[in-house]
N, C-alpha and C positions, 0 to 999 in steps of 0.2 A: 256699697260705695256711698260715701257721704257727699251731700250736695252742698256746695258753697253758696251761702246766702248773698243776695245782691246787696251792695253797699251804696246807700244814698248819702251824698255829702252836701252840706249847705255851708254858706259862707256869708257872714254879715259883718259889716264894719260900722262902728260908731265913732264918729270923730270927736274932737275936743268940744264942739258945740252941741254934742249929743244927737247929731243928725245920724240916723241909721240908714244904711244902704245895703241892698242885696247884691250879691255877685251877678244876679240876673238882670240888673238894671232897674228900670221902672222908677217910679216916684220915691223920693226919700221920705222917711218918716221923721218929722220934725218934733222937737221938744214941745209938748203941749201939756199944761197942768191938768187937763182933763183925762189924759192918758198916762197911766203909770205902767211900769213893767208888768205888774200883776194883771192889769187890764189886757195887755198884749198876750200874756199867757192864756187867759180865758178866750180871747179872740182866736188865738192859734188853735186851741182845743176845738172850738166850734167850727172853724174853717176846715180843720183836718177831718173832723167827723163828717161834715157835709161832703167833702171831697171823696171820702171813703164810701159814703152813701151813694153818691153819683156813680162811682165806679161799680158798686154792687148792683145798682139798679140797671145800669147799662148792660152788664153781663147777664142779668135776668130778663132783658128785653122790655123793661118797664120805663115808661115816661113819668117823671116826677117833677114836682116843684117843692122846694124845701127851704126852710130858714131855721135859725136857731139863736139861742141866747144862753149865757151862762153866768152864774154868780158863785162866789166862793168866799170862804173865811180864812184869814191868815192870823195865826197866833203861835205861841210857843207850843211845840209838840211835847207831850209828856215824856216820851222815851229818850230824847236827846237835848231838850231845852232850846232847840233852834226854831226860829220863826219860819213858818212854811204854810202852804195851803193845808188845812186840816179837813176842809169840806168843800166839795165842788158839786154843784147841781147844774146840769145842762138840760135845756128844754128844746125840743125840736118839733117843728110843725111840718107835716108832710102831706101833700096832696097827690093822690094817684087814683087810677081807675078804681071806682068803688066795687067792682066785681072781683078785684084781686083777693085771692083766698087769704084768710087770717094767718095761716101758717107761713105763707110767702111773705106777708108783711112782717111778722115776728122775725123770720130769718133775715130779712133785709136789715132790720135794726140791729140784730146781733152781729151781722157781718160788718156793718158800718162801725160799730163800737170796737170790734176785734181788729179792724183794719186801720184804726187811727193810732199812729205811733206816738202822737203827742199825749193822748190819754193813757197809752200803755207806758209812757215814760214817767208818769206822775206817781208819787208814793200815795197821795190821797186819791184813790180811785174815783173818777167821776161817776156820779149817779145820773144816768141818762133817763129822761122822761120823754116819751114819744106821743104826739098827738097826730093821728092819721085821719084825714078827712073830717076833722072836727071832733074825733073821739079819741080819748086817752086809751093807750094800749096797756095791757097788764104787765 
């Protein structure tokens, strides 16, 4: 018997003044020359990965503190000549109990990456780099 996947729907409105609003309410995102749509994609990727990390850590019974940043390059793709992200690097810093086994740490990062639907939606797959308790992971 096939299981029907849960469908998550999102709704954003951008008005004539380019103010963006979520159906959930909250603060609007105003037009600001420092923030392009490409910046928002990268911010969405980092926030999604961190949310997935939080979820995975909670399920594993781990207390964490984490932050992240991302950078990417947009140019014409060779295969179709369209401008798109062709490279994305995301860097995450994670603090957790130093006695946590390395295989648990690696599994946590893998689950965070797998659970981020923003990263899964991008053609240019993000290259994620993890620093745990000040040490870069393999």
